[in-house]
N, C-alpha and C positions, 0 to 999 in steps of 0.2 A: 535562414535566420539571420537578423540584421547582426551578424557577426562583427561588423566594424564598430559598433558602440561596445562592445564587450573587451575591457582592458585586463592585461594580464600583469603589466609591470608598473602602473603607474605608482607613484610614492606618495602618501597621502600626509597632509600636516593634520597637527592637532585643532587647526581652528575652524576645521568642516564641521558642522552640526547639521544632521539629517532629521529629518520627520520620523522617518522609520529606516531600520538598519534590519536586514533579512539575512540571517545565517544560513548557509546552506542553499545550494542552487538544484533542488528536486522539485516534483511538485507541489509539495505544501508551501514553499515560499513563493513558488512562481504564481499558486493560485491566491494567495493573500496578495502579492505585489500587484496583480491584473485587476482584483477586486478595487485596491485602494487607487488604481488608474482609474477607474470607473467613479467611484463615490467621491473621491478626492485628487484629481488631477494635478492640483497645485501644490500638493505635498513633496517633498523632496525624498527619494527613496534609493537607498544602495543594497545590493546583493553581493554577498561573499561566498565564494566557492572555492574550496581547499584544492580540489581538480582542477586540470587546465582546460577542461570543458562541463558544461553544465547537463544533468541528468545522468550523471556516470555510475551512479549508485543504485539505489533499490527502484527508481524512476526508469533506468534504463530497461529498455523493452526485452532484454535476454535476462536481465536480473529479477523478472517476476513473470508470472503465468499470464499477465494481461487480461485477466478476466474482469469485466466490468460487473463487480460485485453487486447484486440486486435481488438478491434472496429466491431466485428461479431455481437454481441446481445445486447450491451449496448446502447440503443437508446437516452439516455441523453447527449451521444457523438456527436450526428447528430440532433440536435432540427429542424433543417429545413433539410427535406427530399432531397432537392435538392444541398446541399451543404455537401460534404463527406470529405472535408480537415482533420478536426479534426479528424474523425474516421479512415482514411487511414493513418494519421501520428502515432497514436497510434498503429495500423497494424504494421507499418513497425518498430516504435521501440520495439514491442514484438517479430517479428522476430527476431532482433538484440539480444534480451535476450534469445532466444532458441539457438542463434548460439552460444552463449558465455557460456550458460550451458553446451552444450553439447560438445563443444571443450575440457573444464575442465574434464568431466567426461570420455572423450574417452581417454585424456592423463594420467589421473592417476585412481587408485585405489579406487575412493570414492565411495559413495551412489550409488547404481544402479538408474538410471533416473526413473524407475517406482516406486522408493519409495517417489519421492515428485512430479511427474508430470505424470499425466495420462489421457490418452485420453477421453475427454469429449465432446459431441456435444454441440454446442451453439445455443440456440434457442432464437427468440424472438416472442413472443406471444401477440395480442391487441385484445379488445373487442370493439365493437360498431362502427357504419359507419365513424364518424371522425376519429377514430385511425386505420381502416382499410384501409382508404383512404390514411392516413399518409404513413404506413408501405408498401403500394403497390409502392407509388413513391420513397419511401427510396430505395427499393428493385430495382426499375427499374434504379435508378443512380448507385447504388453499383455494380451492375452484370456486369458493364463495365470495372470494376477495376481489374486489375490482383488479388490483395490479396483476392478478393471478388467473383472472378469469378465462384467458386464451389456453392455459396450460392443457395439454393432452395426455392421457395416460393410457397405457397399454400393459398388459402380461402376454401379449401374442409375439411371439418370437418373429415369425414373418413381417410383423408390423416394425420391430425393433430392427429387423435387418435391412428395411427400406430407410429407417432413419439413422442407420449406424452401419453401414454395410461391414466395413472391417471387423467390427466386434461381434460378428455372428457368423462368418465364415469358419466352416468345420467344427463349429460349437456343438456341444452335445445338448440338445433342445430339452432333453429329459431333466435338467437341472432347472428349477424355479428361477424365473428371471421377470423383472419389472422394470420399465422407465417410463420417465415423464420427458416431454419436449416443451420449449417453449421458442417459437420461430424468433422473436424480437429480441433475442439476445445480443450481446457485443463483445467483439474481441478490440480490446485497446492497446495501443504503441503508447504508453505513457512517456517515454522520452520525447517522442515528437509532440505530444499535448503540450508537455513541459516547455518544449521550445516556442510552440504556438503562445502559451500565456506569457512566457518572455518578453516576446514580440510586443505583445500589447502592453509591458511596463517598458519598454524600451520607447515606445512612440510617446508614452507621457514623461518622457527625460528622464527614467529611473537610470540608474548607474548598475553595471553587473561586471563585478571583478572576479576574474577566474584566477586560479593559482594563488589566492589569498586565504591562509589559514588562520582564522581566529582562534587565540589562544586565551584570552583574559577577557572578563568583564566586569566593571565596577561601577557602581553607582556614585555619583558624587553628591556632595550636600544641595546642589542646585537642582538634584533628581534628574540629571543628565547622564545617560549611560557612556563612559569611555571604554571603547574596543578596541583593542590592540591585538596584533597579530605577527605574522610573517609571510612575506612575498615569497612563496616557494620557488620563483624561477630566479630572483635575485638576492635572495637570503636577507633582503632589507626589511627591517621592521616598519609597520605602519600603525597609527593611530588615529581613530575618528572617534566622533561623538555624536550618538543621538538620542532624540526624546523618547524613543519606545523601540523595544529589539525582541524580534519574533526569533527562535531557535529552532529552525526545522531542518536540523542536522543530522538526521536519522540515528544512529547508532552512538554517535557522539553529543547528541543532545543533553543527556544526563549528565556528563561529565560537565558540559559548558555550564549549564544551569547550577550545579553544585559550586563551581569556580565564582559564578556568581553570587554565592551565598544566599540564595533565597530560601527561607524557610520551609516553603511548600515541598521541597524535594527531601526534607531529611528523612532517612531512613529508607529511602527509593533505593533501588538496586535493579541491573538489567541481568539479563541471562541470554547470551549469542545462540541463535541457531542458523546454520546456513543450509543450503538445499542444493541437491544435484537433479538434473533431469536427464533424461533419455530424449534424444532429439533426432527426426529424419528430415532431408529435405529432398527426398527421392519423390518425384511427382507422381509415378505411378501410385505410390501411397497415399500420398497427400491428398489428391484429387476423390480418394474414396471416403473421405472424412470428413465432413463439412459440420462441425459441432465442437462443444466444450462439454465433456461428459464426465461429471463428478459421480464417485460413489461413497461409500461409508467407509470411516476410519477403521483399523481393526481393533479389537477390543483391548485397551489399554492405551493406544496410540493417542496422542495429542490431537487437537482439532485442526491443527493446521497441517496435519499428515495426509488429510482427503487425498485420496488418489484420483489422478484426473487426466485424461487424456484430451489435450486441447489442439483446437486449430489456430496457428498463430500468422498473422499477417503484419511483417516490418519490412519496411521500406519497399512494399508491394511485392514481396517474395513470401511465399506461402510455405508453412513447415508444419510438422506437429511435434506437441512435447507430450511427454508421461513423465510421471512423478508426482510427489517429491519424494526424495530419498534425503533424509537428515543429513547433515555434516556438524562436525563441532571445531571451532576454532576460537580462540581468546581474542581474535580481533573483532571490533564492533562494527566495521565496516568492510565491504570485499577490499577495498585498498587501504585498509587500516594497519595497524601495528600489532605484533603480538602482544604486547604489553596493554592492549585499550581496556581490557577488563578490569585489569589490577588497578588502573588509575581512578576507577569508580568506587572503589573499598573505601568505605569510612566505619568509624565505629559504630556508627549508628545503624549501618545496613548490613554487617556481615552476619547477625543473628537472623535479621529479616532473609537475607538470601539461603542461610543454613537452612532455615526452618521449611521454607518453601521448596527446597531439595527433598527434605523428609517427607514432607507432604505428597510428594510427586516421585515417590520410588518407579512408579509404573512407568512414567517418562522417563526416568534415567535409564532404566532396562530396555526400553524402546530404543532410546539413543544409542546404547551400547550396541543394542543389535544391529541398528542400522550401519553403524561404524565398522562393526564386522562383516559385514553383508558384502558378500561376493558379487562380481559383474553377472554370472550365472543366475543368482538369486534375483538380483535386480530385474533381470531379463524376464523370469520367470512370474515377477510381478506385472510386468507390461501384458505376457501372455494371457494373463488372467481376464484382461480387457481385448485383446489382439490376438488369438489363438494361433494365427499363422504368420504373426511376425518373423521376419528374417532377421537374425543378429548382425548382418552384414549391413542393413540398412541404418542402424541406430548406433548413434555414439554419445557418450554422457559429457554433458556441460554443466558447468558449475555457475548457479544462480547467485542471486544476491545475500546478503548478510542480513538478519534481524536481530534486534537487542529487544527481547521481549520483557515486558516491565513487571518487576517484582516490588509488592508494595506491603507497607506494615500492616498488620490484622490485629486488632484487640485480642481475638480469642486464638488464631494460628499463628501469631507473631510475624508471619510472613506470607503472602499467596502471590503464584503465579498466575498473570492475567493475559488473556489473550485477546487483544484489540487495541483501540488507540485512546490515548488520554490527555486533553488539553490541559496542561499544567498552567495556572496563572497566577502572577504574583501579586501579593495582595496591594502593592503599591501602585498597582495598575500601569507600569511601565516595561514590564517584560513578560514574554509567555512564550511555551515551549511544547511542542508534540512528542509524548513518548509512545512506544509501542509499535503494533505493526497492523495487519490486515484486520479491518478493509479501509483503512486510512485514505489510500489515494482514491478509491471510487466515491469516499464522500468527504474530499477536501472542501468544496464550497460550501457545505452545511456546517463544516467546522469552523470555517474561517467567518462565515456568518455570526456563528456564536462567539467567535472572538471579539470580533467588531461591535457587537452588542455589549458584551462585557466591559470591554476596555474603554470605549469609546459613547457612552450613553448620551453625552450632550449632542452628539452629531446624529441618532439615531433619526429624529424627526426629518432631516434635510437629507440622509440617506435612503429611507425607506421607499420613497418613490423610485428610485434608481435600481434598486435591487427587486423591488416588486415586478419593475420592467424586465428586467433580466431573468428573472426567477419566479415567474407568477404563483408559484407553489410554496413560494418560501417560508410564509406564515405557518401554514400545515403541517410541512415537513420540517423545517429547521426550529419551529416555535418561537 
């Protein structure tokens, strides 16, 4: 990465006015910045990241499972096996992402695709009569759709043993089991991808300022935002101005949007979830599992708790991850503060957050159970996937922190959502992204939506550029 262009301690004077300011140095801000570099390379862009390196939170390779979410194996995207709408939509959006990434890399001299995207089959495996019947119906629904036509299905343990040897070694073949497999799945290092996208920004003269924490946003009477914050390396304050602000700060996004005083987030709240995974780097184990294998969440468990055993390729090294195991902290970022959650509380959202908790008592019980779970119990869950797993090969790692969005609801007062939402200010000068998965995998579509909403006068001139980069942009992103 062109690290020489990233500044950590530059003091900024108030006279600076940028066309676009990006808050947060992760995949979302980087995607928007790279897209602007293509459609309006003449615009001045600045990115602020509070940590001393970019992509160190949710975009970091070890803070997420690295699945290129495409609806192939994620059963939580299709709870009704006869309704493929959401899975198909996510699959289309991910194809759009692949087009965008491929075009940027083909046209530049950035990181080679193999450094952040690696072919990895996607599988779904289920156990027991009920779940086998579900997967059979799901496959029957999906096989007729073009995106999923290459998917394979079997209930034959011998075939599954060929697809995933670790999973079938010493398994009781009397238990009903079924699996689907799609060869053209992906494992993605979103940290390396973020670096590649930021390289695109920097080549268009964007500025990237690490170690700069934004603490305040105020819109002036001239419509221009004043952004103030602190250089965490020197302790000095900085101030810049920007015509448009994008808040892609992960768990801190809501707090910054609240401080910007935009009415669109009144009543919004967040609830933090963390996750642990069991990891092995033993090459003798890793070489026997070449897939991302997802199953069904247990009854009463939230969608993001779907158990999966993943092949990972990070910096050229292969590992396996199994999880997730839910954790809880009042931090909204992995490198955040214990007071984070409390800084988002407002009179308007306390009832919303409380109501969401009451409506999700099963989730609360699940979370408590996870927090009380011992390492032995966690390992037993791995053995459901990998019966002969050796505890000596595996160790627990802490993944990223997610701030799930809680929204006001006219009937339930508050609802907990599992997804991402682009919040757009009515004045057309600020936007932010709230929520979690499958955000990273669908970032280009989200940013096309943002550009279309906020800069309608530019759409005619941008459309040929976007269509060249993403041929399916109109059908996938609408």
